[in-house]
C-alpha positions in Angstrom: 0.0 0.0 0.0 1.5 3.3 -1.0 1.3 6.4 1.1 0.4 9.8 -0.3 2.7 12.7 0.2 1.6 15.2 2.7 1.9 18.8 1.4 4.2 21.1 3.5 2.5 23.8 5.6 4.3 27.1 5.7 3.9 29.6 8.5 2.1 32.9 7.6 5.0 35.0 8.7 7.4 33.0 6.3 5.0 33.4 3.3 4.6 37.2 4.1 8.3 37.6 4.4 9.1 35.8 1.1 6.5 37.6 -0.8 7.5 41.0 0.4 11.2 40.3 -0.4 10.1 39.1 -3.8 8.2 42.4 -4.5 11.4 44.2 -3.2 13.4 42.6 -6.0 14.9 39.4 -4.7 14.8 36.5 -7.1 12.2 33.6 -6.9 14.8 30.9 -7.0 16.8 32.4 -4.1 13.8 33.0 -1.9 12.3 29.5 -2.6 15.6 27.8 -1.7 16.0 29.9 1.5 12.4 29.3 2.5 12.5 25.6 1.9 9.9 25.5 -0.8 9.9 22.7 -3.2 9.6 25.1 -6.2 9.9 28.7 -7.0 6.5 28.4 -8.8 4.8 28.2 -5.3 6.2 31.6 -4.4 5.2 33.1 -7.8 1.6 31.8 -7.4 1.5 33.0 -3.9 2.6 36.5 -4.9 0.0 36.6 -7.8 -2.8 35.3 -5.6 -2.1 37.5 -2.5 -0.3 34.5 -0.9 -2.8 33.7 1.8 -4.0 30.4 0.6 -1.6 29.7 -2.2 1.1 27.6 -0.8 -0.2 25.6 2.1 
């Protein structure tokens, strides 16, 4: 029986900080790596959607 991967849950403060730094000009790749995100796409989507519910 295979187990499904559980999506990571990121604290609100981390999401807010990463999105603010992205808007300030830091790169998606650097921020995603620093924040432990599996992909910079999560951060890009979060910035575009107001980040509240975008990356769990």
